[in-house]
N, C-alpha and C positions, 0 to 999 in steps of 0.2 A: 686609494690611488691605483691606477693601472700600472702593472709592472711590464714594461716594454723591453724585452730582451732582444736588442737590435744588434745587427752586425756593425753598424756605425757607432763610433765612440766619440762622444762630445767632451771636449776639454774646455771648461769654462775658466777664463783667466780674469781674476778680479784683483783690483788694488786693495790693499789692507784697509784703507779708509772706507771702502764700499761694503765690506763684509758685515759691518754692524748696522747698516741701514735697513729698516724694516720695509722700505719700498723696493728693495732689490728682488726681482722676480726670477732671476737666473737660477739661484740655488733650489728653488721649488721645482723647476723643470727637471733638475737632476734627480729629484726624488722618484721620478717615473722611469729613470734611465739607469739601471744598475751597472751598465757597462761604461759609465761615464765618471768624470771626476772634476773637482774644482781645485785650481791651483792659484796661489796667492803671490802677487809680486809687490814690490815696494817695501819689503821687510828688511830693515837694516841688518846687515850681516848674513842674510840668507837670500842671495839673489836667485831669481828664477831662471832656469835654462830649459828651453823646450827642444833642444837638439836631440835628446834621447828618443823623442817621438819618431824620428826618422830611422831609428835602428830597429823598430818593431816590424818593419815590412809593410806598414800601412801607407796608404796614400794620404798625405797631410794637406788639408785645405784650411784656409782661414776665412771666416765669414766677416769681411770688412770691405767697405767700398773704397779701397785704395787704388792707386795707379795700376792699370793693367788688369783690374779685376774683371772676370767674366761672369755673365749672368748664370746663376746656378739653375740649370734645367736638366731634363732627362738625358740630353746628349752629353753634357759635361759630366753628369753623375755616372753615366754608364760607359764613359770613354776609357775606363781603366778597371780591370777586374779585381784589383786589390781592395780590401776593406778600407773604409774611410775613417780617418781621425779628423774631426772638425773642430778647429780652434775657434772659440767665440770670445772675443774681448768684451768684457762687461763694463757697464757704466755709461755715462753720457758720451757724446761724440768726441769731446776733447780727451776724456780718459781712455776711450777705446783707441783713439789715434796714438796716444802715448804708448799704450801697451803694444800696438802693432809696430811701433818704431823701436821701442827700447828693450823689449824682452828678447833675449838671444834665441834664435831658432825660428822666430815668426817670419823673418825675411825669406826663409827657405820654403815656406808653404805656398801653395797655389792660392792666390787671392780670388775669392768668389763673392758675389753679391746677389741678393734676392731680386727677382724680377720686379719692375716698377709696379706699384699698387697703391691702394688707398692707405692713408695713415690709420693708426689704431682707432677702433670704435668703442673701446671698452672703458674710457673714462679714468684710467689710471694716471695718465699724463695728458697735458694739453699739447698734443703734437699736431702740426698743420702741414708738415712736409712729407713727401713720399719717403717711405722707409722709416718714418718716425714710430718705431714699435718698441714695446717692452721687450726685454731680452727673452722672456719666455715665449712671446709670440714669434720672434725671429727664429728661435730654435725649432719651434713647432713647424713653421713654414719650410725651413730648410730640410727637416726630416721628412716632411710631406713629399718633397721632390726626390730625396735620396731613397727613402724606405717605402713610400706609398701614402696615399691620402688617408687611409684608415689610421695611420700613426698620428698624422696631424690632427685628425678629428678627436682621437682619444686624448691628446694633450690639451687641445683647446677646450675640451669639456672640463678638464681640471682647472684650467685658467679661468673659465667662466665662473666656476664655483668660488674660486679665490676672490674674484672681483665682487661677486654678490656678497660674500661674507664680509669683505672689507667695507662695502657700503652699509651693510646691516649694522656693523659695529658703530657706524656714525649715526645710526637711527634713521637711515633712509633706505628706500628700495629703488635700485637702479632700473632703467630701461635698457636692457642688454640686447645686442643684435642676435638674431636667430641663427643657429647653425645651418650650414648648407643642407639642402634637401638630400636625403639619402645617406647622410653621414652617420656612421655607426661607431660604437666603441665596444670593447669586449664586455659582454654581459647585457647589451641592450641598445636601444635607439637613443641617440644623443638628444633629439627633440623631446622624447618622453622624459628625459632626466633634466630638462632645462632648468627646472626650479631647484635643483640640488637633490640631496638625499631625501628619502621618505621622511615624513614627519615622525618624530620620536614619540612612541606610544608608551605611556607610563603605566596605564591600567586599562583593561578592556574585558567586558563580558557581554552577555546578551542584552543588557539594559543600558549601559553607558560606556563611554570611552574618555580617558583623560590623556592629553598630550602635553609635551614640554614645548611650549610655544617659543620659537626663536624671536629675538629682538628684531624690530624693523618690519614686521609683517602685520598686515591688517586682517581682522577676523572676518568682517563682512564686506561684501561688495557695496560700493557707493560711498565709502569713507575716504577714497583716494583714487588714484589712477592705476592701481594694480590690475593687471590683466586677469590674474587668478588669485583671489584672496584665499586666506587660509582655510575657510570653511569649505570652499569648492575643492581645494587640494586634498583635504581629508576625506571628503565624500568620494573623490575619484580613487584615492588610495584604498579605502575600505569597500568601495563598491556598494554603498547604501546611503539613504537619506539620513541626515543628522540634524539635531536641534541644538543650537547654541544656548547655553544656560546663563552664562555671565560673560563679561568682557574683560580684556586686558588692553591697556593702551598700546598703540602701535609699537612704541619704543620699549615696552616692558616685556620681559621674558618670563617663562615659568608655567605652572600647572594651569591648564584650561580644560573645562568640563563641557561635554556634549552628551545629550540624551539620544537614544536610538529609536524612540517612539514619542508620540505626542503625550501619551499618558505618563511616561517616565519624565518627560520634560516638565509637565505640570507639577509632578510631585517634587522634583528638584527645585523648581522655581518657587514653590511654596516654602521650601526650607530656607531659601535665600530671603524670601519676604519675611519669614519669622525670625531671621537672624540666628539660625541655628547652625549654619555653615560657617566654619572658621577658615579664613584665608590668611596665611602667614607669609610675610615678605621679608627680604633683607634689602637694605638700602645703604649705600655708601654716601656719606654726607660731609660737607664742610662744617666741622664742629663736632665735639663730643662732650656730652654732659650726662652723667648718670642720673641726674635729677629729672631729665626729660623722660617722663613715663606716660603721660596722657596729654593729648591735645583735644580739648572740647571746644570746637570753634565752628559755628554754623557756616555753611557754604551754599552759594547760589549756583544752580545749573549753568546759567548764562548771566553775563553782566546785565544788571538792571532787574533781574528776576528776584523773587522772594528767597531769602536764605532758609535753608533747612538744617535741622540738627545733624551734626557730623562729629564722630568721636573716633580717635585712633589711639591705640596703645603702642608705646615704644619701649624698647629695652636695649641698652648699650651692650654690644657683644664684644667689642674690641676697638682699638684705635691705633693710629699711626700718625705722629705729628699732629697737624691740625684736623685730621680727618677721622671720622668715627663710622663704625659699621653698626647699624641698628636693626633689630627685629621690629617690624611694623605689622600691627594687626588691626585692620579697620573694622569697627563694629557697625558701621553704616556703609553704604555704597554710593557715595557721591562722586561726580566726575572729577578725576585727577585728585582724589581725596588725600592720598598719602603725600603726593608731591606738593599740594597746596598747604597741607598741615605742616610739613617740614619747612616750607618757606615761611609760614607764619611763625614758626619757632626759631627762625634765623638759622636753620640747618639745611640749606638747599642741597638737593641731591646732585651728585657729580654727573655730568652729561645731560642735565635737564636744560634744554635750550629755551624753554618757555618760562620756567619758574626758577631756574638756577642762576649761577653767576658765571659769566663768560670767562673771567680770568682763571677760575679754578677748572673749568672745562678745558681750557687751552693747556693748562699744566698737565692734565691727564692725557690729552691727545699728544702733546709734544714729548713728554718724558716717559709715558707708560704705553704709548700706542693704543690707548683706550678711548674710543670716541663714541660709545653708546651710552644710553641711560643706565645708571648703576642701580637698577631696581628689578628684583626677581621674586616671583611668587614661588616659594620653595615648598609649601605644604598646603594641602586641602584636607579639611576634616569635615565629614558629613555622615549621614545615615543612608545606607544603601536603600534605594527606593523599593526593592523587591524583598530583600531578606530582613530588613530592619536592623541589620548589624552595623556597628560603627565602621567607617571606612576612612583610613588615613593614607594619603598618597603624597609621596615626596618627589620633588623635581630637582635633579642635580643642576648645578651651575653650568653655564656654557664654558667652553675652554678659556675664552679670553677673560671672563669674570673671575674664574677660579685662579688663573695665572696672576691676575692683578692682586688678589688677596694674598697670594704667596709672596709676591714682591713687596707688599706692604707688611709682611710678617704678621698678618691677622689670621689666627688659626681657627678657621671655620669651614665646615663642610657638612652638608645635610646628612651624609652617610657616615660621618666620623664620630667616634665616641667622645671627641673633644667638643662636639656641638652641644651647647647647654640645652636643657629641656625648656620648651616654650613657657612663657609666663602664663599663669592662670588669668582668666578674663572675668569681668562682671558684666551684667546686662546693661544696656543703654537705658537710662531713666525714661 
């Protein structure tokens, strides 16, 4: 996140009931603003009083469309040489109105409102009226007037990444509005960073590269409506042509292998065809049964087509209540093999909208703020195409997946000594 050391101090006023809501965007805005603070009202026995703000020598404004509010523009912002303390009531309109009426000191502040404009384009809320913005957006636009457009651009870059990450957790890729032409942030061009941070490279040499694929991204063009699939993003990042060797489902995260030449790609593809490459996954499922160790169930590529042999090894790693974490190792490479085999074993994966159970997916969305497919390729084991040496590459879990396991008190991490050694495999008959 950019650290924006500004003259303006943002004072975010939140009701105690809003603090715990994961949809609140205001606190994230303050992560970029070290000169700002969040104050809580509605706590019994600890009333909030903003009158001390007026003793700091600052010009105190409140961003709320109340009676007598002036449009915040350059004339208003520059009409007083004192530094500004901007009070921002957080929450929906009713909650913000209560804060503006009930918190002592707010009535002394100069009320200002953003200039009329289009509602939010970012898909966080279904707003249809002017001014229907997330709190993060409102703060960014206000600081764009007070501090300059480069501050607004830097903050909206962060907000864009937050929206993209939120959608990816749901297993979807959003179509986000492009930043304004010429907008820049510290360290580079906003448009160049529109797809977020660079892809995480787990291993790279002159022959191959392995990345940690984020959930919700397509590998190849033509599988969806993505403007820039992962293959093209990685080519642009490395500045060279790449050859995809295998695939991960759009909603699946984890280790993904690319060759840097056609000769290397053929060598690696031959290893996959010979079933000497081992791909190990973890999957969080509804159900936990130590006896679930192998599913040998033929699968058809498409409905109505001939079934082909398909074998997956499973090993229970831990459980919480009705839910179990499994290591899954497919010995064949059929479409959606792990997901379909776990459905066949009555252990649907959490977050699987195609083969899973809606009631359990909703539980994890509502109670754990986890809305993506709980399937991650944590390890690739292969033979290096040039050196002939064994190569093992581990892919750490995403932040949200790791946080979910901690909340479920399932002690697993690919880099942790608590992670048990993978189970040995046997060949497919």
